[in-house]
N, C-alpha and C positions, 0 to 999 in steps of 0.2 A: 474653784471662787466665784464665777461668773454664776453659777447654778445655785450655789448659798446665797449670793446676793439675790437672785430673782426671787427664790422661794422665801425670804425674809420679807423682801419687798410686797410679794403675793398675801403673806402672811397679815403682815400691819395693815393693809389695805383691806383685807377681811374682816379683820377687828374692827376699823373703822368704821367699815359699812353696816356693821351689825350693833353699832352702839344705838343707844334710845337716844330719843328727844330729851332736853334738859325737861327737870323736876319741876313744874309748876308753882307746887304746894311750897318750894322754898322761898326765903325773904329776897326781895329784890333790890338789887343796886339803884340808887335812884337816877334819872336821867334829868339831870337838874332840877327844873320845879315842874317837870311834867305830870299831870294827871289830864288822864283823856275824858274829853264832853261826848261829843257828839263821834259817832262812827257810821261814815256812809259808806256804801259801796254801790259802786253803779257797774253794771253789764249790759248795756245796750252798745248794739253794733259791735260785739264781740268779733274779734277774728279768730275762724276754727282751722286750726292748721291741718296739716296733711294727715290723711290716714288716721282721724281721730275719731272717738266717740262723741256723740252730741252731750252737751248738758245744757240746761234751760237756763235762762237769766236769774231765775229765782234760786235754783240750784248753786250757780256760782256765785250768787251774793249771799245767801245764806251761810253757806260753809266759810267764806273769807271773813264777813261779818263775825261769826263765833269764833272763829282764830284769832281776830285780833281783838276781840272781847276779852276771852281767855289770857293772852298774852299780855295786852296794854291796860287792861283794868286795874291790874295790880299795882301798877304806880299811882303813889298818892301825894305827890306833890302840891305847892302852892298854887301853881297855875295851871289854867284851864286850857286845854286845847284841842281844837276838833281835827279828827282824822277824816279824809277824803280820799276813796279808792276808786279808780276808774280799771276795769280788768280790759286789758286793749287785745289778748290773744292768747290761746290754750290749745294744749294737746293733751289728750285722755288717751292712753295707748290703747289699742285694742287687742283684744285675744286672738289667738290663731295666726298673727302675720311671723312668717317664717324667723327664725335667729338671726337670718342674715341680715335681715333688716334691723331688727332689735331695737324698736321706737321706744323713745322715753317720754313719760310726761313732763309737761313742763307750761309753765303759767306765767304770764307777763304782766306786769301792775306798774301803774301810775299812780304815784302815792303824794297826796298836798297833804299841809297841816296849817289850820290856822290858830294863831292865838287869840283868844276870846277878848283879853281885855283891849287889844287894839284894833280888834276884827281884822286885821291884814295877814293874810299868808305870808307864812314864815321863811318859805321857799321860793325864789324866783320861776324856777323851772320843777316842774314834776318831777319827784326820785322817781326813779326808774326801778322795778325789781326784778329779777328775774330769777322764779322759784324752779327747782328741778326735783324730782324724785331724790327725796335724801335717806338721810340713816334711818329714818322712822319709818320706811316702805318695808321695811323686814325682807327685802328681794334684793340682796346686793348684785348677782350676778344676771339674774332674769329679767326682763323687761317684767314691768309691773301689771301690764294687759294678760299675763299668764296665768296669774293667780290672785288679782285683786278687780273686785267689781269697780264699777266706774265712781260709786259713790265713795267706796276706801280710797282710791286713787285721788280723787278730787280734795277729800279731808286730808291725806297725807300732804298735797301742795298746798292747800290752804296753811297747814301747820308750818312747812316750810318758808310761806312767803311771811307769815307773822315771826316767825325768828329772825328774818332778813331785816 
C-alpha cells in the first residue's frame, strides 16, 4: 500500500510539473477596475545569490517588464493603475554544478501599485513576490542550469513572477 501511495504521489507531482503556463490568449476575469498604465521595473543594486549566473540590469528589467506587459496589459477596467517593481535578488542556476547541490533559480521582487486618479500608492508596504522555476521550465526534476540558457531561465522566472 505504501509503494502504491508513493507511486501515485510521484505520478501526480510529475504531471503537475509538466503542465504548461496559462493560455494568455483566453479572456481574463477582471481584477476590479484594474487597467495597467505605466509598467516600471528597476534592477539597480540587485543582490546576486550564491552560485548564480550573472544578468545585467537591462536583461532583468526587460524580461520582467515584458512578462508583466504580456500578463497585465490584457485587463481593461475603468481605473488606471501604475505598476512599479524593484528586483531585489535573483539566482540563475549554473550548468555543471553537481546534482547533490541541485540549485534552483529564483527571483525576488518588491511590487508597488499606484492609483492614477488619487496619485497614491494603494499598498502601504511593497508586495513581496518570490518566483521559483515553475511548471513553465519544462525540466521538472533536473535543475534548469543543466538544460536552459541564462536567457531561458530569466524568461521563465519572469513569467512565473508575472503569474504571481
